[in-house]
N, C-alpha and C positions, 0 to 999 in steps of 0.2 A: 659437052656443053650444048652443042647444036641439037643433039638428040633430046636433051631435057627441055630445051626451049620449044622444040616442036611438040613435045608431049604437053607442055603447059598451054600452047596455043590450041591444041586439040581439046583440052579440058575447058578452056574459055569458050570455044565454039559450042561444046556440048552443054555448057551451063549458062549460056548467054541470057536465057530467060530470067534466071535468078540474079545474075551478076549485073545485067544491064537493063533489061526491060522492067523488072520489078521496081528498082529505084527511080527509073524515069517515070513510070506510071504514078507512083506515090508522090513524087516531087511535083509532077504535073498537076495532080489533084490539089496539093497544097498551094501552088502558085495560082491556080484557078480560084481557090477560095480567097486568096489575098486580093486578087484583082476584083472579084465580085464585091468584096467588102469595101472597096474604095470607089466603086462605080456610082452612078446616079448623081447625087448632089455632093459626092465626096465624103459622105458620112462613113465613119468606121466605128464598129462596136459601140453603137450609140446607147447611152443610158439616160433615163429620165432625169432631167435636172441639169444636164450638161450645158444646155443653152443658156442657163443662168450664169455660167462661168464664161460665156462668150465662146464656147467650143461648138463649132458646126462641122468641122472636117479635120482631116489629119494635119493640115497646115497649121490650124489653130492650136492643136495639141503640141506641135513642135515649137511654136512661138512661145507658149507658156513654159515649155521645158527649157528653152533657151534663156528665158528670163530668170530661171532658177539657178541651180548649181551646175555650171557648165562642165565641171570635172566628172559629173555623173552621166553626162549625155552620151559620150562615146561608149562606155561600158554597157549602158542600157541598150543602145542601138545594136552593139555586137551580140548581146544576149538575145535581143529580139530576132535577129537573123537566124540564130540557132534554134529558137523556139518555132519559127515558121517552117523549119525543115525537120522538126522532131518526128513527124509522121513517117518520114522515109526510113528512120532507124527502127521502127517497129518491126519491119519484116526482116531486118538483118540477121538476128539470131536464128530465125527459121530457115533462111537461105543457107547459113553455115551448117545447121543441123541436118537438113535433108540432103545437102550436097555431099557431106561425108557419109551419110547413111546409105546413099545410093551409089557411091563411087565405085565400089567393087561388086556390089550386088547387081546393078543393072547390066554390066557386061556379061555376067553369068546368066542372067535371065533371058537376054536376047541373043545369047550365044556368040556375041561379037568377040568374046575372049579368044575363041578359036583363031580368028583372024589376027588379033594383036599378038598372040603367042607365036604366030608364024613370022613375026617381024623380029629383026635383030635388036631387040630391046630387053634389057634385064628386068626381072620382076621388081627389084628394088627401085629401079628408075620409075616404073609405072606407078608403084605405090607412093613414092615420094612426090611425084607430080600430082597425084590425086589427093594427097594429104595437104600439101602446101599451097596449091592453087586457090582453093576457097579461103584459106586462112590469110593469105597475103593480097591476092588480086581482088577478091570480093570486097573487102573493106576499102581498098584503094579506089575501086570503081564507085562504090557508094559515096565515098568522100568527094570524088571528082564531081559527081552529080550534085551533091550538096553545095559544093563551092560554086558551081555554075548557078545554082538556084539562089544562093545568097547574093551573088553579084547581080543577077537579074532583079532580085527584090530591091537592091539598093538603087539600081538604074530606074526601075519603074517608080519607086517612091520619090526619087529625085525629080522625075518628070512631073509627077503629081505636085510636088512641092513648088516647082517653078510656077505653076498656074495658081497655087494657093498662097504664095508669098511667104513660105516658111524658109528656115535656114537649110539650104541644100547641102553644103559642105559637111554639115554635122552628120549627114547620113552615110558618110564614107570614113569610118574609123579603120582605115586600111591596115595600120600596124597591128591593132588588136585582132582584127579578123585573120590576118596571116598567122600570127602567133597562135591563135586558138586552133587553126587547122593543124599545125605541126604538133601542138600539145595533145590534141585529140588522138592523132595517129600514134603518138608515143605512148599514151595511156592504153590504147587498144593493144599495142604490142605487149605491154606489161600484163594486161589481162589475159592475152592469148597464151603466153608462156606459163601462166598459172593454171589455165584451163587445159593445158596440153594433155594430161592424162584422160580427162573426160572426152576431149575431141578424138584422141587416139582410140579410145574405147569404141566410139561410133564407127571409126574406120575398120576396127577389128571385127565388129558385128557385121559390117557390110561384107567382110571377106568370107564368112562362114554361113550366115543365115540363108536357108533355102527359100524361105518365104517369111513375110511379115517382119522385116528387120526392125521396124519401129517398136513392135512389142518386145523383141529381144533386148533392144537398147534400154527400154524403160522398165520392163518387168524384172529383169535380173537384179538391178540395183535395189528396186523396191522390195523384192523378196529377201535379199540379203539384209536390208535395213530392218524389215519387220521381224525376221528371224533373230537378229541380234537383240532387238528390243525385247522380244518375248522370252528368249532363253537365257540371255546374258544380262539383261536389264541395263544395257548400255547403248550409247548412240555414237560410237566411234566412226562408223562408216558414213552415217548421215552428216556428222560434223565435218568429216574429211571432204566429202563431196561439196558441202556448202562452202567450206574454206576455199576450195579451188574454183568454184563458180563465181566467187566475188567476196566471200567472207573475209579474205585476206585484207581487203581495203579498210575494214574497221580497225584492224590491228596496225596497219601501215599509216593510216591517216587520222584515226580516231583520237590520238593523243595530242593532236595539234590544238593550239589556242586560237581558234578561228572566231573572230568577232565580226560576224556577217550581219550588217544592217542595211547596206545599200548595194546597188548593182556593182559599183566599183570594188567593194569588198569581195564579192563573188569572183570576179576576174582576177583580183590580186591573189586569191587562194589558188585558183586554177592555173594561172600563168606564173605563179611564184616557184618556190622550191619544193612544192608538194610532190611532184613527180620524182624528183631526186630522192626524197624521203621514201617513196614507194620502192624505188630501185634498190636502195640500201637495205631496206627491210627484206626485200625479196631475196637478195644474194646472201643474206645472213640467216635465213630461215631453213632449217633442215627439211621441213615439210615441202618446201619448193623443190629441193634437189631430189627428194624421194619421189615426188610427182613426175619429174623428168625421167627417172629410172623406170617407173611404171609405164610412162608413155612410150619409152623406147621398147619395152617389152611387148606392148600391144602392137606397135608398128612392125616389129620383127615377126610377131605372130601373124599379122596380116600378110606380110611378104611370104611367109611359109605356107599359108593357106592358099595364096594365089599360085604358088608353084605347083600345088597339087590339084588345083582347079582344072576342070575339063569343060 
């Protein structure tokens, strides 16, 4: 256990640019834009004609919102905080993609594999650490940065509100915020186990590609899909890849009767039983289990390739 922990720490240090610096930079840009939008006279996203409604700053917007349906205030604020951190998540899939694609390739390219093979560490431990570190710690790091950014946004807007005379406490829907953080991570884990064969394929490519692993990872599936379409007139491979990259969500959640008209309806769906519906669908679908078997095959292949690597 101590050995695996040390391997994970090494992977975190090697990938700190993607796991830590990237979300910090993107979140910093988002927060800077938020601050700039509320500077000066306190105007925010000003549109012509707003002054006719008595809206001159963020405090006026909050006052009008408080005079309306208070039950929708908290969900709207919680969704606003997620919207302000959306830019951070744009880079997340790229961090996962390139972390897995370079995991075993980089150590062969810079010949550091010779040093690590001299250490008393099994190949399966090395491969496991390189596979699971970006899948578990990367989203945890991104989410931690996003949580800090949401709390900062709430604090900053609260200070603004104090000077503008709006309702400060309404900016702190703590219960909804905390629940949304846990639900987000739970949904990510569900997506991750579905995408496991695709992610394991990236690691497998990293274990054997002598150069340009990006082209290997992309072109091989494309060639297979085009060949199947041309010669067999079918799209089984394309549909299978699409299913594991996110298409499963349509089958898992698409049959629900979601009557979404207000922000509260959105959060009711997200924080309701929809995740349990997704889990039940996942465990009862043969395609999911087949994907895990294929993922295990790719991981075993990566281990075998690393054993033979020099």
